[in-house]
All heavy atoms as TSV, in Angstrom:
chain	resi	resn	atom	element	x	y	z
A	1	MET	N	N	119.681	146.305	76.999
A	1	MET	CA	C	119.703	146.873	78.320
A	1	MET	C	C	119.400	148.365	78.197
A	1	MET	O	O	120.127	149.107	77.570
A	1	MET	CB	C	121.078	146.646	78.940
A	1	MET	CG	C	121.167	147.195	80.328
A	1	MET	SD	S	122.711	147.006	81.247
A	1	MET	CE	C	123.671	145.844	80.433
A	2	ALA	N	N	118.300	148.801	78.795
A	2	ALA	CA	C	117.869	150.182	78.694
A	2	ALA	C	C	118.768	151.099	79.524
A	2	ALA	O	O	119.181	152.158	79.063
A	2	ALA	CB	C	116.430	150.309	79.151
A	3	LYS	N	N	119.070	150.695	80.742
A	3	LYS	CA	C	119.913	151.501	81.618
A	3	LYS	C	C	121.175	150.708	81.937
A	3	LYS	O	O	121.160	149.483	81.976
A	3	LYS	CB	C	119.191	151.790	82.938
A	3	LYS	CG	C	117.983	152.661	82.831
A	3	LYS	CD	C	117.429	152.893	84.221
A	3	LYS	CE	C	116.221	153.779	84.219
A	3	LYS	NZ	N	115.684	153.985	85.561
A	4	LYS	N	N	122.229	151.423	82.195
A	4	LYS	CA	C	123.414	150.744	82.682
A	4	LYS	C	C	123.177	150.352	84.128
A	4	LYS	O	O	122.328	150.922	84.809
A	4	LYS	CB	C	124.634	151.655	82.575
A	4	LYS	CG	C	125.049	151.920	81.147
A	4	LYS	CD	C	126.333	152.674	81.095
A	4	LYS	CE	C	126.730	152.887	79.655
A	4	LYS	NZ	N	127.984	153.596	79.528
A	5	GLU	N	N	123.917	149.392	84.613
A	5	GLU	CA	C	123.703	148.887	85.962
A	5	GLU	C	C	123.880	149.968	87.019
A	5	GLU	O	O	123.164	149.981	88.011
A	5	GLU	CB	C	124.634	147.713	86.233
A	5	GLU	CG	C	124.295	146.496	85.403
A	5	GLU	CD	C	125.323	145.409	85.499
A	5	GLU	OE1	O	126.417	145.652	86.043
A	5	GLU	OE2	O	125.041	144.307	85.022
A	6	LYS	N	N	124.809	150.878	86.811
A	6	LYS	CA	C	125.054	151.921	87.803
A	6	LYS	C	C	123.887	152.889	87.912
A	6	LYS	O	O	123.686	153.516	88.937
A	6	LYS	CB	C	126.324	152.703	87.465
A	6	LYS	CG	C	127.587	151.906	87.654
A	6	LYS	CD	C	128.804	152.748	87.366
A	6	LYS	CE	C	130.065	151.945	87.570
A	6	LYS	NZ	N	131.270	152.738	87.377
A	7	GLU	N	N	123.093	153.005	86.859
A	7	GLU	CA	C	121.988	153.954	86.841
A	7	GLU	C	C	120.695	153.347	87.377
A	7	GLU	O	O	119.712	154.057	87.548
A	7	GLU	CB	C	121.762	154.451	85.414
A	7	GLU	CG	C	122.935	155.219	84.852
A	7	GLU	CD	C	122.779	155.522	83.378
A	7	GLU	OE1	O	121.835	155.014	82.762
A	7	GLU	OE2	O	123.623	156.260	82.847
A	8	LEU	N	N	120.675	152.045	87.657
A	8	LEU	CA	C	119.470	151.398	88.148
A	8	LEU	C	C	119.208	151.788	89.600
A	8	LEU	O	O	120.138	152.055	90.362
A	8	LEU	CB	C	119.606	149.877	88.055
A	8	LEU	CG	C	119.698	149.290	86.653
A	8	LEU	CD1	C	119.954	147.792	86.738
A	8	LEU	CD2	C	118.437	149.553	85.872
A	9	SER	N	N	117.943	151.787	89.971
A	9	SER	CA	C	117.590	152.085	91.359
A	9	SER	C	C	117.880	150.862	92.231
A	9	SER	O	O	118.148	149.762	91.728
A	9	SER	CB	C	116.122	152.473	91.460
A	9	SER	OG	O	115.312	151.343	91.224
A	10	TYR	N	N	117.780	151.066	93.531
A	10	TYR	CA	C	118.053	149.988	94.482
A	10	TYR	C	C	117.128	148.798	94.244
A	10	TYR	O	O	117.583	147.660	94.163
A	10	TYR	CB	C	117.898	150.528	95.909
A	10	TYR	CG	C	118.152	149.507	96.971
A	10	TYR	CD1	C	119.451	149.167	97.330
A	10	TYR	CD2	C	117.109	148.879	97.638
A	10	TYR	CE1	C	119.696	148.229	98.306
A	10	TYR	CE2	C	117.343	147.942	98.615
A	10	TYR	CZ	C	118.637	147.617	98.952
A	10	TYR	OH	O	118.868	146.678	99.917
A	11	SER	N	N	115.837	149.054	94.106
A	11	SER	CA	C	114.877	147.963	93.926
A	11	SER	C	C	115.091	147.239	92.596
A	11	SER	O	O	114.935	146.018	92.507
A	11	SER	CB	C	113.444	148.479	94.029
A	11	SER	OG	O	113.217	149.470	93.068
A	12	GLU	N	N	115.462	147.984	91.551
A	12	GLU	CA	C	115.741	147.355	90.262
A	12	GLU	C	C	116.971	146.458	90.346
A	12	GLU	O	O	117.013	145.392	89.727
A	12	GLU	CB	C	115.956	148.424	89.191
A	12	GLU	CG	C	114.715	149.188	88.823
A	12	GLU	CD	C	114.979	150.365	87.904
A	12	GLU	OE1	O	116.084	150.945	87.953
A	12	GLU	OE2	O	114.065	150.708	87.139
A	13	LEU	N	N	117.968	146.880	91.121
A	13	LEU	CA	C	119.167	146.060	91.296
A	13	LEU	C	C	118.839	144.765	92.034
A	13	LEU	O	O	119.351	143.693	91.674
A	13	LEU	CB	C	120.239	146.838	92.064
A	13	LEU	CG	C	120.960	147.922	91.282
A	13	LEU	CD1	C	121.829	148.764	92.210
A	13	LEU	CD2	C	121.807	147.327	90.176
A	14	ILE	N	N	117.974	144.857	93.038
A	14	ILE	CA	C	117.578	143.666	93.787
A	14	ILE	C	C	116.867	142.680	92.862
A	14	ILE	O	O	117.156	141.473	92.869
A	14	ILE	CB	C	116.663	144.049	94.974
A	14	ILE	CG1	C	117.401	144.931	95.976
A	14	ILE	CG2	C	116.094	142.802	95.653
A	14	ILE	CD1	C	118.493	144.251	96.749
A	15	VAL	N	N	115.961	143.183	92.035
A	15	VAL	CA	C	115.230	142.320	91.102
A	15	VAL	C	C	116.195	141.680	90.114
A	15	VAL	O	O	116.111	140.474	89.829
A	15	VAL	CB	C	114.135	143.130	90.364
A	15	VAL	CG1	C	113.551	142.346	89.214
A	15	VAL	CG2	C	113.055	143.566	91.335
A	16	LYS	N	N	117.122	142.461	89.587
A	16	LYS	CA	C	118.083	141.935	88.614
A	16	LYS	C	C	118.970	140.869	89.249
A	16	LYS	O	O	119.258	139.842	88.646
A	16	LYS	CB	C	118.927	143.072	88.046
A	16	LYS	CG	C	119.874	142.608	86.976
A	16	LYS	CD	C	120.425	143.734	86.179
A	16	LYS	CE	C	121.354	143.161	85.130
A	16	LYS	NZ	N	121.314	143.873	83.901
A	17	ARG	N	N	119.390	141.106	90.501
A	17	ARG	CA	C	120.225	140.123	91.192
A	17	ARG	C	C	119.460	138.812	91.395
A	17	ARG	O	O	120.008	137.734	91.174
A	17	ARG	CB	C	120.683	140.663	92.542
A	17	ARG	CG	C	121.551	139.654	93.295
A	17	ARG	CD	C	121.920	140.103	94.653
A	17	ARG	NE	N	120.707	140.277	95.455
A	17	ARG	CZ	C	120.715	140.723	96.706
A	17	ARG	NH1	N	121.831	141.079	97.266
A	17	ARG	NH2	N	119.593	140.841	97.371
A	18	ASN	N	N	118.211	138.913	91.778
A	18	ASN	CA	C	117.416	137.698	91.982
A	18	ASN	C	C	117.232	136.920	90.679
A	18	ASN	O	O	117.297	135.695	90.670
A	18	ASN	CB	C	116.060	138.054	92.596
A	18	ASN	CG	C	116.201	138.562	94.013
A	18	ASN	OD1	O	117.207	138.327	94.673
A	18	ASN	ND2	N	115.200	139.281	94.477
A	19	GLU	N	N	117.022	137.637	89.575
A	19	GLU	CA	C	116.899	136.976	88.273
A	19	GLU	C	C	118.203	136.269	87.896
A	19	GLU	O	O	118.184	135.136	87.415
A	19	GLU	CB	C	116.550	137.991	87.198
A	19	GLU	CG	C	115.151	138.545	87.287
A	19	GLU	CD	C	114.904	139.682	86.302
A	19	GLU	OE1	O	115.816	140.022	85.521
A	19	GLU	OE2	O	113.793	140.231	86.334
A	20	LEU	N	N	119.328	136.956	88.121
A	20	LEU	CA	C	120.619	136.361	87.781
A	20	LEU	C	C	120.920	135.140	88.644
A	20	LEU	O	O	121.478	134.150	88.161
A	20	LEU	CB	C	121.736	137.396	87.926
A	20	LEU	CG	C	121.830	138.413	86.802
A	20	LEU	CD1	C	122.847	139.493	87.153
A	20	LEU	CD2	C	122.226	137.735	85.513
A	21	LYS	N	N	120.556	135.202	89.921
A	21	LYS	CA	C	120.782	134.046	90.792
A	21	LYS	C	C	119.969	132.848	90.326
A	21	LYS	O	O	120.448	131.720	90.357
A	21	LYS	CB	C	120.420	134.397	92.238
A	21	LYS	CG	C	121.485	135.189	92.950
A	21	LYS	CD	C	121.117	135.361	94.408
A	21	LYS	CE	C	122.221	136.038	95.172
A	21	LYS	NZ	N	121.907	136.128	96.610
A	22	LYS	N	N	118.740	133.094	89.884
A	22	LYS	CA	C	117.906	132.007	89.384
A	22	LYS	C	C	118.513	131.419	88.113
A	22	LYS	O	O	118.600	130.191	87.960
A	22	LYS	CB	C	116.491	132.497	89.111
A	22	LYS	CG	C	115.533	131.411	88.699
A	22	LYS	CD	C	114.137	131.928	88.536
A	22	LYS	CE	C	113.129	130.900	88.152
A	22	LYS	NZ	N	113.562	129.731	87.461
A	23	LYS	N	N	118.964	132.282	87.194
A	23	LYS	CA	C	119.598	131.804	85.967
A	23	LYS	C	C	120.866	131.021	86.284
A	23	LYS	O	O	121.169	130.017	85.641
A	23	LYS	CB	C	119.945	132.978	85.053
A	23	LYS	CG	C	118.764	133.586	84.358
A	23	LYS	CD	C	119.211	134.714	83.452
A	23	LYS	CE	C	118.039	135.444	82.824
A	23	LYS	NZ	N	118.484	136.572	81.999
A	24	TYR	N	N	121.629	131.477	87.298
A	24	TYR	CA	C	122.866	130.814	87.684
A	24	TYR	C	C	122.579	129.406	88.218
A	24	TYR	O	O	123.275	128.454	87.879
A	24	TYR	CB	C	123.593	131.654	88.730
A	24	TYR	CG	C	124.882	131.040	89.218
A	24	TYR	CD1	C	125.994	130.982	88.387
A	24	TYR	CD2	C	125.002	130.530	90.505
A	24	TYR	CE1	C	127.175	130.427	88.814
A	24	TYR	CE2	C	126.175	129.981	90.949
A	24	TYR	CZ	C	127.262	129.921	90.104
A	24	TYR	OH	O	128.428	129.365	90.533
A	25	MET	N	N	121.530	129.290	89.045
A	25	MET	CA	C	121.173	127.978	89.566
A	25	MET	C	C	120.735	127.040	88.433
A	25	MET	O	O	121.138	125.872	88.396
A	25	MET	CB	C	120.053	128.103	90.606
A	25	MET	CG	C	120.483	128.766	91.892
A	25	MET	SD	S	121.810	127.897	92.735
A	25	MET	CE	C	120.980	126.403	93.203
A	26	ASP	N	N	119.942	127.544	87.507
A	26	ASP	CA	C	119.534	126.738	86.358
A	26	ASP	C	C	120.749	126.295	85.541
A	26	ASP	O	O	120.833	125.153	85.091
A	26	ASP	CB	C	118.563	127.513	85.465
A	26	ASP	CG	C	117.219	127.751	86.133
A	26	ASP	OD1	O	116.891	127.017	87.084
A	26	ASP	OD2	O	116.511	128.677	85.695
A	27	PHE	N	N	121.696	127.201	85.373
A	27	PHE	CA	C	122.899	126.896	84.614
A	27	PHE	C	C	123.714	125.804	85.307
A	27	PHE	O	O	124.252	124.909	84.661
A	27	PHE	CB	C	123.731	128.155	84.423
A	27	PHE	CG	C	124.868	127.987	83.472
A	27	PHE	CD1	C	124.661	128.001	82.108
A	27	PHE	CD2	C	126.165	127.799	83.933
A	27	PHE	CE1	C	125.698	127.837	81.222
A	27	PHE	CE2	C	127.209	127.630	83.059
A	27	PHE	CZ	C	126.981	127.650	81.701
A	28	ARG	N	N	123.794	125.885	86.634
A	28	ARG	CA	C	124.529	124.858	87.385
A	28	ARG	C	C	123.902	123.482	87.185
A	28	ARG	O	O	124.610	122.483	87.028
A	28	ARG	CB	C	124.564	125.211	88.871
A	28	ARG	CG	C	125.542	126.317	89.179
A	28	ARG	CD	C	125.599	126.631	90.649
A	28	ARG	NE	N	125.906	125.442	91.421
A	28	ARG	CZ	C	125.586	125.290	92.701
A	28	ARG	NH1	N	124.945	126.245	93.348
A	28	ARG	NH2	N	125.898	124.197	93.348
A	29	PHE	N	N	122.574	123.428	87.202
A	29	PHE	CA	C	121.906	122.148	86.976
A	29	PHE	C	C	122.167	121.644	85.559
A	29	PHE	O	O	122.357	120.445	85.346
A	29	PHE	CB	C	120.410	122.265	87.233
A	29	PHE	CG	C	120.070	122.424	88.694
A	29	PHE	CD1	C	119.240	123.449	89.108
A	29	PHE	CD2	C	120.581	121.563	89.647
A	29	PHE	CE1	C	118.934	123.607	90.448
A	29	PHE	CE2	C	120.278	121.711	90.987
A	29	PHE	CZ	C	119.451	122.731	91.389
A	30	GLN	N	N	122.189	122.542	84.593
A	30	GLN	CA	C	122.481	122.140	83.214
A	30	GLN	C	C	123.903	121.602	83.101
A	30	GLN	O	O	124.155	120.665	82.332
A	30	GLN	CB	C	122.304	123.324	82.270
A	30	GLN	CG	C	120.873	123.719	82.042
A	30	GLN	CD	C	120.752	124.942	81.149
A	30	GLN	OE1	O	121.756	125.507	80.719
A	30	GLN	NE2	N	119.523	125.355	80.888
A	31	MET	N	N	124.833	122.170	83.877
A	31	MET	CA	C	126.214	121.685	83.834
A	31	MET	C	C	126.296	120.262	84.373
A	31	MET	O	O	127.057	119.435	83.859
A	31	MET	CB	C	127.143	122.599	84.619
A	31	MET	CG	C	127.458	123.891	83.905
A	31	MET	SD	S	128.761	124.833	84.682
A	31	MET	CE	C	130.184	123.864	84.242
A	32	ILE	N	N	125.526	119.983	85.407
A	32	ILE	CA	C	125.531	118.636	85.978
A	32	ILE	C	C	124.986	117.636	84.972
A	32	ILE	O	O	125.536	116.540	84.795
A	32	ILE	CB	C	124.712	118.605	87.289
A	32	ILE	CG1	C	125.433	119.426	88.351
A	32	ILE	CG2	C	124.492	117.184	87.765
A	32	ILE	CD1	C	124.613	119.677	89.599
A	33	ILE	N	N	123.933	118.019	84.285
A	33	ILE	CA	C	123.329	117.141	83.281
A	33	ILE	C	C	124.256	117.015	82.072
A	33	ILE	O	O	124.321	115.976	81.438
A	33	ILE	CB	C	121.945	117.677	82.854
A	33	ILE	CG1	C	120.985	117.607	84.042
A	33	ILE	CG2	C	121.393	116.900	81.684
A	33	ILE	CD1	C	119.675	118.321	83.811
A	34	GLY	N	N	124.969	118.087	81.750
A	34	GLY	CA	C	125.917	118.046	80.658
A	34	GLY	C	C	125.455	118.731	79.389
A	34	GLY	O	O	125.989	118.465	78.326
A	35	HIS	N	N	124.467	119.593	79.467
A	35	HIS	CA	C	123.946	120.278	78.289
A	35	HIS	C	C	124.401	121.732	78.249
A	35	HIS	O	O	123.595	122.648	78.138
A	35	HIS	CB	C	122.413	120.233	78.280
A	35	HIS	CG	C	121.870	118.863	78.113
A	35	HIS	ND1	N	121.726	117.986	79.156
A	35	HIS	CD2	C	121.439	118.206	77.013
A	35	HIS	CE1	C	121.229	116.861	78.713
A	35	HIS	NE2	N	121.044	116.961	77.398
A	36	VAL	N	N	125.707	121.965	78.323
A	36	VAL	CA	C	126.232	123.329	78.352
A	36	VAL	C	C	127.166	123.535	77.165
A	36	VAL	O	O	128.078	122.746	76.938
A	36	VAL	CB	C	126.987	123.591	79.678
A	36	VAL	CG1	C	127.603	124.954	79.682
A	36	VAL	CG2	C	126.037	123.433	80.858
A	37	ASP	N	N	126.919	124.612	76.420
A	37	ASP	CA	C	127.769	124.922	75.277
A	37	ASP	C	C	129.033	125.664	75.706
A	37	ASP	O	O	130.105	125.427	75.178
A	37	ASP	CB	C	127.006	125.774	74.267
A	37	ASP	CG	C	125.857	125.000	73.636
A	37	ASP	OD1	O	125.961	123.764	73.536
A	37	ASP	OD2	O	124.869	125.641	73.253
A	38	ASN	N	N	128.882	126.597	76.656
A	38	ASN	CA	C	130.004	127.431	77.075
A	38	ASN	C	C	130.165	127.355	78.593
A	38	ASN	O	O	129.492	128.077	79.332
A	38	ASN	CB	C	129.753	128.884	76.636
A	38	ASN	CG	C	130.904	129.795	76.956
A	38	ASN	OD1	O	131.940	129.346	77.410
A	38	ASN	ND2	N	130.718	131.080	76.723
A	39	PRO	N	N	131.078	126.518	79.098
A	39	PRO	CA	C	131.247	126.403	80.551
A	39	PRO	C	C	131.806	127.668	81.206
A	39	PRO	O	O	131.644	127.860	82.404
A	39	PRO	CB	C	132.206	125.230	80.715
A	39	PRO	CG	C	132.785	124.978	79.386
A	39	PRO	CD	C	131.889	125.572	78.367
A	40	MET	N	N	132.414	128.546	80.428
A	40	MET	CA	C	132.931	129.803	80.987
A	40	MET	C	C	131.805	130.752	81.381
A	40	MET	O	O	132.011	131.704	82.116
A	40	MET	CB	C	133.855	130.496	79.983
A	40	MET	CG	C	135.139	129.746	79.727
A	40	MET	SD	S	136.154	129.582	81.203
A	40	MET	CE	C	136.654	131.261	81.418
A	41	GLN	N	N	130.603	130.469	80.916
A	41	GLN	CA	C	129.454	131.304	81.245
A	41	GLN	C	C	129.203	131.308	82.759
A	41	GLN	O	O	128.735	132.295	83.306
A	41	GLN	CB	C	128.216	130.796	80.497
A	41	GLN	CG	C	127.018	131.680	80.622
A	41	GLN	CD	C	127.199	133.020	79.940
A	41	GLN	OE1	O	127.962	133.149	78.987
A	41	GLN	NE2	N	126.516	134.012	80.434
A	42	LYS	N	N	129.541	130.220	83.426
A	42	LYS	CA	C	129.348	130.134	84.877
A	42	LYS	C	C	130.164	131.202	85.588
A	42	LYS	O	O	129.670	131.902	86.470
A	42	LYS	CB	C	129.742	128.743	85.365
A	42	LYS	CG	C	129.500	128.515	86.829
A	42	LYS	CD	C	129.850	127.091	87.209
A	42	LYS	CE	C	129.675	126.862	88.696
A	42	LYS	NZ	N	130.111	125.529	89.095
A	43	ARG	N	N	131.400	131.373	85.179
A	43	ARG	CA	C	132.270	132.386	85.782
A	43	ARG	C	C	131.749	133.788	85.488
A	43	ARG	O	O	131.730	134.651	86.364
A	43	ARG	CB	C	133.694	132.248	85.246
A	43	ARG	CG	C	134.640	133.289	85.832
A	43	ARG	CD	C	135.989	133.277	85.175
A	43	ARG	NE	N	136.645	131.995	85.355
A	43	ARG	CZ	C	137.825	131.701	84.831
A	43	ARG	NH1	N	138.456	132.589	84.075
A	43	ARG	NH2	N	138.371	130.532	85.023
A	44	ILE	N	N	131.309	134.009	84.269
A	44	ILE	CA	C	130.785	135.320	83.876
A	44	ILE	C	C	129.555	135.672	84.700
A	44	ILE	O	O	129.416	136.805	85.175
A	44	ILE	CB	C	130.478	135.330	82.366
A	44	ILE	CG1	C	131.771	135.195	81.559
A	44	ILE	CG2	C	129.717	136.587	81.970
A	44	ILE	CD1	C	131.570	134.886	80.098
A	45	MET	N	N	128.682	134.706	84.899
A	45	MET	CA	C	127.471	134.950	85.680
A	45	MET	C	C	127.805	135.248	87.137
A	45	MET	O	O	127.204	136.140	87.749
A	45	MET	CB	C	126.526	133.753	85.580
A	45	MET	CG	C	125.935	133.578	84.200
A	45	MET	SD	S	124.988	132.077	84.035
A	45	MET	CE	C	123.471	132.592	84.804
A	46	ARG	N	N	128.750	134.511	87.710
A	46	ARG	CA	C	129.158	134.754	89.094
A	46	ARG	C	C	129.705	136.161	89.259
A	46	ARG	O	O	129.397	136.855	90.231
A	46	ARG	CB	C	130.236	133.752	89.511
A	46	ARG	CG	C	129.730	132.556	90.217
A	46	ARG	CD	C	130.807	131.789	90.967
A	46	ARG	NE	N	132.158	132.027	90.566
A	46	ARG	CZ	C	132.901	131.206	89.817
A	46	ARG	NH1	N	132.379	130.101	89.355
A	46	ARG	NH2	N	134.150	131.496	89.525
A	47	ARG	N	N	130.516	136.584	88.317
A	47	ARG	CA	C	131.102	137.925	88.387
A	47	ARG	C	C	130.048	139.009	88.226
A	47	ARG	O	O	130.130	140.057	88.870
A	47	ARG	CB	C	132.191	138.081	87.334
A	47	ARG	CG	C	133.411	137.275	87.684
A	47	ARG	CD	C	134.491	137.422	86.663
A	47	ARG	NE	N	135.651	136.632	87.066
A	47	ARG	CZ	C	136.750	136.520	86.354
A	47	ARG	NH1	N	136.843	137.138	85.192
A	47	ARG	NH2	N	137.746	135.798	86.788
A	48	GLU	N	N	129.065	138.763	87.374
A	48	GLU	CA	C	127.994	139.735	87.183
A	48	GLU	C	C	127.155	139.875	88.455
A	48	GLU	O	O	126.794	140.981	88.850
A	48	GLU	CB	C	127.116	139.289	86.010
A	48	GLU	CG	C	126.234	140.365	85.470
A	48	GLU	CD	C	125.554	139.947	84.177
A	48	GLU	OE1	O	126.076	139.054	83.474
A	48	GLU	OE2	O	124.500	140.515	83.890
A	49	ILE	N	N	126.891	138.759	89.130
A	49	ILE	CA	C	126.156	138.800	90.398
A	49	ILE	C	C	126.964	139.567	91.433
A	49	ILE	O	O	126.418	140.397	92.177
A	49	ILE	CB	C	125.828	137.375	90.881
A	49	ILE	CG1	C	124.804	136.737	89.951
A	49	ILE	CG2	C	125.312	137.399	92.317
A	49	ILE	CD1	C	124.602	135.248	90.170
A	50	ALA	N	N	128.265	139.330	91.487
A	50	ALA	CA	C	129.117	140.036	92.440
A	50	ALA	C	C	129.144	141.534	92.154
A	50	ALA	O	O	129.121	142.359	93.076
A	50	ALA	CB	C	130.531	139.463	92.399
A	51	ARG	N	N	129.167	141.898	90.884
A	51	ARG	CA	C	129.170	143.314	90.498
A	51	ARG	C	C	127.881	144.000	90.966
A	51	ARG	O	O	127.902	145.107	91.509
A	51	ARG	CB	C	129.327	143.426	88.979
A	51	ARG	CG	C	129.580	144.805	88.478
A	51	ARG	CD	C	129.828	144.832	86.975
A	51	ARG	NE	N	130.933	143.958	86.576
A	51	ARG	CZ	C	130.806	142.878	85.796
A	51	ARG	NH1	N	129.648	142.525	85.313
A	51	ARG	NH2	N	131.855	142.148	85.488
A	52	ILE	N	N	126.766	143.309	90.794
A	52	ILE	CA	C	125.483	143.880	91.217
A	52	ILE	C	C	125.413	143.951	92.742
A	52	ILE	O	O	124.905	144.922	93.301
A	52	ILE	CB	C	124.319	143.077	90.619
A	52	ILE	CG1	C	124.275	143.345	89.118
A	52	ILE	CG2	C	122.989	143.461	91.263
A	52	ILE	CD1	C	123.244	142.578	88.369
A	53	ASN	N	N	125.947	142.928	93.433
A	53	ASN	CA	C	125.985	142.981	94.894
A	53	ASN	C	C	126.789	144.183	95.379
A	53	ASN	O	O	126.421	144.822	96.370
A	53	ASN	CB	C	126.579	141.693	95.463
A	53	ASN	CG	C	125.584	140.570	95.503
A	53	ASN	OD1	O	124.376	140.805	95.566
A	53	ASN	ND2	N	126.075	139.352	95.474
A	54	THR	N	N	127.865	144.490	94.703
A	54	THR	CA	C	128.678	145.648	95.060
A	54	THR	C	C	127.885	146.938	94.892
A	54	THR	O	O	127.911	147.812	95.767
A	54	THR	CB	C	129.951	145.697	94.189
A	54	THR	OG1	O	130.686	144.490	94.385
A	54	THR	CG2	C	130.808	146.892	94.546
A	55	LEU	N	N	127.163	147.061	93.790
A	55	LEU	CA	C	126.352	148.260	93.568
A	55	LEU	C	C	125.242	148.378	94.610
A	55	LEU	O	O	124.948	149.482	95.088
A	55	LEU	CB	C	125.758	148.240	92.161
A	55	LEU	CG	C	126.758	148.385	91.016
A	55	LEU	CD1	C	126.074	148.138	89.681
A	55	LEU	CD2	C	127.408	149.744	91.045
A	56	ILE	N	N	124.645	147.250	94.979
A	56	ILE	CA	C	123.598	147.261	96.002
A	56	ILE	C	C	124.182	147.742	97.324
A	56	ILE	O	O	123.593	148.581	98.015
A	56	ILE	CB	C	122.974	145.858	96.145
A	56	ILE	CG1	C	122.117	145.543	94.925
A	56	ILE	CG2	C	122.142	145.752	97.422
A	56	ILE	CD1	C	121.629	144.113	94.861
A	57	ARG	N	N	125.342	147.227	97.674
A	57	ARG	CA	C	125.977	147.622	98.944
A	57	ARG	C	C	126.336	149.105	98.925
A	57	ARG	O	O	126.181	149.801	99.934
A	57	ARG	CB	C	127.215	146.765	99.189
A	57	ARG	CG	C	127.901	147.039	100.488
A	57	ARG	CD	C	127.008	146.699	101.661
A	57	ARG	NE	N	127.718	147.022	102.891
A	57	ARG	CZ	C	127.133	147.426	104.004
A	57	ARG	NH1	N	125.822	147.519	104.072
A	57	ARG	NH2	N	127.850	147.702	105.063
A	58	GLN	N	N	126.811	149.615	97.810
A	58	GLN	CA	C	127.139	151.035	97.715
A	58	GLN	C	C	125.901	151.890	97.930
A	58	GLN	O	O	125.957	152.912	98.610
A	58	GLN	CB	C	127.752	151.356	96.352
A	58	GLN	CG	C	129.157	150.861	96.180
A	58	GLN	CD	C	129.688	151.087	94.772
A	58	GLN	OE1	O	128.937	151.448	93.872
A	58	GLN	NE2	N	130.976	150.852	94.591
A	59	LYS	N	N	124.789	151.474	97.372
A	59	LYS	CA	C	123.542	152.231	97.551
A	59	LYS	C	C	123.050	152.142	98.993
A	59	LYS	O	O	122.510	153.106	99.522
A	59	LYS	CB	C	122.478	151.748	96.579
A	59	LYS	CG	C	122.796	152.132	95.147
A	59	LYS	CD	C	121.600	152.036	94.258
A	59	LYS	CE	C	121.954	152.368	92.825
A	59	LYS	NZ	N	122.021	153.772	92.544
A	60	GLU	N	N	123.257	150.984	99.639
A	60	GLU	CA	C	122.877	150.858	101.045
A	60	GLU	C	C	123.699	151.806	101.909
A	60	GLU	O	O	123.165	152.472	102.794
A	60	GLU	CB	C	123.086	149.419	101.527
A	60	GLU	CG	C	122.058	148.446	101.011
A	60	GLU	CD	C	122.367	147.017	101.392
A	60	GLU	OE1	O	123.464	146.743	101.934
A	60	GLU	OE2	O	121.507	146.150	101.140
A	61	LEU	N	N	124.983	151.887	101.658
A	61	LEU	CA	C	125.856	152.765	102.445
A	61	LEU	C	C	125.551	154.232	102.183
A	61	LEU	O	O	125.719	155.073	103.073
A	61	LEU	CB	C	127.324	152.467	102.133
A	61	LEU	CG	C	127.833	151.117	102.625
A	61	LEU	CD1	C	129.254	150.883	102.146
A	61	LEU	CD2	C	127.739	151.007	104.125
A	62	ALA	N	N	125.075	154.540	100.982
A	62	ALA	CA	C	124.725	155.911	100.640
A	62	ALA	C	C	123.345	156.295	101.174
A	62	ALA	O	O	122.952	157.453	101.097
A	62	ALA	CB	C	124.777	156.111	99.132
A	63	GLY	N	N	122.612	155.320	101.686
A	63	GLY	CA	C	121.298	155.599	102.233
A	63	GLY	C	C	120.192	155.621	101.207
A	63	GLY	O	O	119.131	156.189	101.442
A	64	GLN	N	N	120.397	154.996	100.070
A	64	GLN	CA	C	119.405	154.997	99.004
A	64	GLN	C	C	118.631	153.679	98.954
A	64	GLN	O	O	118.044	153.352	97.933
A	64	GLN	CB	C	120.085	155.221	97.655
A	64	GLN	CG	C	120.801	156.531	97.550
A	64	GLN	CD	C	121.560	156.648	96.247
A	64	GLN	OE1	O	121.516	155.753	95.416
A	64	GLN	NE2	N	122.255	157.735	96.061
A	65	ASP	N	N	118.620	152.945	100.045
A	65	ASP	CA	C	118.011	151.621	100.011
A	65	ASP	C	C	116.528	151.615	100.357
A	65	ASP	O	O	115.938	150.589	100.561
A	65	ASP	CB	C	118.753	150.668	100.950
A	65	ASP	CG	C	118.772	151.159	102.383
A	65	ASP	OD1	O	118.501	152.337	102.613
A	65	ASP	OD2	O	119.061	150.338	103.270
A	66	LYS	N	N	115.915	152.749	100.365
A	66	LYS	CA	C	114.481	152.806	100.690
A	66	LYS	C	C	113.656	152.790	99.437
A	66	LYS	O	O	113.975	153.235	98.424
A	66	LYS	CB	C	114.176	154.076	101.484
A	66	LYS	CG	C	114.945	154.150	102.782
A	66	LYS	CD	C	114.494	153.096	103.774
A	66	LYS	CE	C	115.171	153.291	105.099
A	66	LYS	NZ	N	115.964	152.331	105.592
């Protein structure tokens, strides 16, 4: 990771969130099929998405969403 999440721009955070959501959906499908090594990864991914959503909202409130 080149930059910490707090240092990313608004657009970079949006891209990262979309990537994580896609990975999360893929992971959910893998859980249904049963090919998951670490089921706790689902919780970690959810929390990471929530953390990024919080940073996005903070930037929106600060007026940096352009």
